[in-house]
C-alpha positions, 0 to 999 in steps of 0.5 A, spaced: 499 499 499 502 507 497 502 512 503 497 518 501 502 524 498 501 530 502 501 536 498 507 541 499 504 548 501 508 554 498 508 560 503 505 566 499 506 573 501 500 577 502 501 584 500 498 589 505 496 595 503 501 601 505 498 607 508 497 613 504 496 609 498 491 611 492 490 609 485 484 614 485 488 620 488 494 619 483 489 619 477 486 625 480 493 628 481 495 626 474 488 631 472 491 637 475 496 642 471 503 642 473 505 645 479 511 648 476 509 651 469 501 650 469 501 646 463 495 640 462 498 636 458 502 629 459 502 630 467 504 625 471 504 624 478 511 625 482 512 622 488 517 626 493 523 623 494 524 624 501 517 626 504 517 622 510 524 619 514 523 612 514 517 612 509 521 609 503 523 601 503 528 598 499 525 599 492 519 602 494 517 609 492 514 614 497 506 613 499 501 616 494 499 622 499 506 625 497 505 626 490 505 632 486 503 634 479 509 635 474 508 635 466 513 631 463 518 636 461 518 638 468 519 631 471 525 630 467 528 636 468 527 635 476 530 628 475 536 631 471 537 636 476 540 631 481 536 635 487 529 634 488 528 639 493 533 644 490 529 644 483 523 645 487 525 651 491 528 654 485 521 654 482 518 657 488 515 650 490 514 647 497 513 640 494 511 637 501 506 642 503 503 641 496 503 634 497 500 635 503 494 640 501 493 635 495 492 629 500 487 633 504 483 635 499 483 628 496 477 626 492 475 633 491 477 635 484 476 643 485 479 643 492 485 640 489 485 645 483 485 650 488 491 647 492 495 647 485 492 655 483 495 657 490 501 654 489 502 657 483 500 664 486 505 664 491 511 661 486 509 668 482 509 672 488 516 670 491 
């Protein structure tokens, strides 16, 4: 008589949703004008690189709550600049403040547009 074979179970990791992640928020960020030049073409959601200490793990972007809208041209320029904070500061943008305000207004398209409008106003008066 042959003993019944026991199936080997393979451990699988169950991905836990990370706090501050929201695909719908990112979609809304992409629908906003670029916070640097105001363009509405080819807008991408840029995840701030150093928004929170210890918020990034190995090969992980920061949470979606730290995303700001940048057009393709400005996004490429930022990554080519070498320093995110310096680049944003040169353009009069406080990335963390913009991202925090956008997250606070998440789900409200008009509220998010007002955040970008205010960021542009402070940039032009600086």
